[in-house]
C-alpha positions as CSV (number, residue, x, y, z in Angstrom):
1,L,-10.2,16.4,5.0
2,V,-7.8,17.6,6.7
3,S,-5.0,18.7,3.9
4,N,-2.7,15.8,4.6
5,S,-5.5,13.3,4.7
6,F,-7.1,11.7,1.6
7,K,-9.8,8.8,0.8
8,V,-8.3,5.4,-0.7
9,G,-10.8,2.9,-1.1
10,D,-13.3,3.2,1.7
11,F,-10.2,4.2,4.0
12,I,-8.9,7.7,5.3
13,M,-5.2,7.9,5.0
14,D,-4.0,10.5,7.4
15,I,-0.2,11.1,6.5
16,G,0.6,13.2,9.6
17,N,-0.1,10.9,11.9
18,R,0.7,7.6,9.9
19,T,-2.9,6.1,10.5
20,V,-5.1,4.7,8.4
21,M,-9.1,4.6,9.1
22,H,-12.6,3.2,8.2
23,D,-15.4,4.5,9.1
24,H,-13.9,6.2,12.4
25,K,-12.2,2.8,13.1
26,P,-8.6,2.5,13.1
27,V,-6.5,-0.1,11.1
28,S,-3.6,-1.1,12.8
29,L,-1.0,-1.6,9.9
30,T,3.2,-2.0,10.5
31,K,5.3,0.7,9.5
32,K,6.2,-1.0,5.9
33,E,2.4,-1.9,5.2
34,F,1.5,2.3,5.8
35,D,4.3,3.0,3.9
36,L,3.6,0.9,1.1
37,L,0.1,1.8,1.0
38,H,0.8,5.2,1.0
39,Y,3.7,4.9,-2.1
40,L,1.0,3.0,-3.9
41,A,-1.7,5.5,-3.5
42,L,0.6,8.9,-4.2
43,N,1.2,6.6,-7.3
44,K,-2.4,5.7,-8.0
45,N,-3.6,4.4,-11.3
46,R,0.5,3.5,-12.6
47,V,1.4,0.1,-12.2
48,L,4.8,0.0,-9.8
49,T,7.2,-2.8,-10.2
50,R,8.3,-4.8,-7.3
51,M,11.4,-3.6,-7.6
52,Q,10.3,0.0,-7.7
53,L,8.1,-0.4,-4.6
54,T,11.3,-2.4,-2.5
55,E,13.4,-0.1,-3.0
56,H,11.0,2.7,-2.0
57,I,10.4,1.0,1.4
58,W,13.6,-0.4,1.8
59,G,16.1,1.7,-0.3
60,D,18.8,0.3,-2.0
61,V,18.4,-3.2,-2.1
62,M,20.7,-6.1,-2.8
63,E,21.0,-7.6,-6.2
64,E,20.4,-11.2,-5.5
65,D,17.6,-10.1,-3.1
66,Y,15.5,-7.9,-5.6
67,D,13.6,-11.1,-6.5
68,S,12.2,-12.0,-3.1
69,N,8.9,-11.8,-2.1
70,Y,8.8,-9.5,0.4
71,I,6.5,-7.3,-1.2
72,D,4.1,-10.2,-1.7
73,V,4.1,-10.9,1.2
74,H,3.6,-7.3,2.9
75,M,0.3,-6.9,0.0
76,K,-0.9,-10.0,1.6
77,N,-0.7,-8.6,5.0
78,L,-2.0,-5.4,3.9
79,R,-5.1,-6.6,1.8
80,K,-5.7,-8.8,4.9
81,K,-5.9,-6.1,7.3
82,L,-7.9,-3.8,5.3
83,G,-9.8,-6.4,4.0
84,A,-11.5,-7.0,7.4
85,F,-13.2,-3.6,6.9
86,A,-13.9,-3.5,3.4
87,S,-13.6,-4.5,0.0
88,V,-9.9,-3.4,-2.0
89,D,-10.6,-4.7,-5.2
90,W,-8.9,-1.2,-5.9
91,L,-5.4,-3.1,-4.6
92,E,-4.8,-4.7,-8.0
93,T,-2.0,-7.6,-8.7
94,V,-0.6,-6.9,-11.9
95,R,0.8,-10.6,-12.8
96,G,4.5,-10.6,-12.9
97,I,5.2,-7.2,-12.7
98,G,4.0,-5.3,-10.0
99,Y,0.7,-3.8,-8.0
100,R,-1.4,-0.8,-8.7
101,L,-4.0,1.1,-7.1
102,N,-7.2,1.8,-8.9
103,Q,-9.0,5.3,-8.0
104,S,-10.9,7.6,-10.2
């Protein structure tokens, strides 16, 4: 593995090329989905609130907007795309708080 690539579950994330691969097959993610997965991976085993994720990916968020379900929708799409290739049980929803990427 090259230094800017790392394993996330059964996937290889290449930060430099902004790609996610499974078994040498590319997984097609949007920029936001890639950023979300990358940020969760950087903070693996830590619960990130929806607010933290939103601020990281969208920058400043208007107050009344922070409760929106942007993150949930992106997580759902991300799970669906990755889940087509392999199990994503390491991508955990922490009820009422946010999300966590569990990796040993």
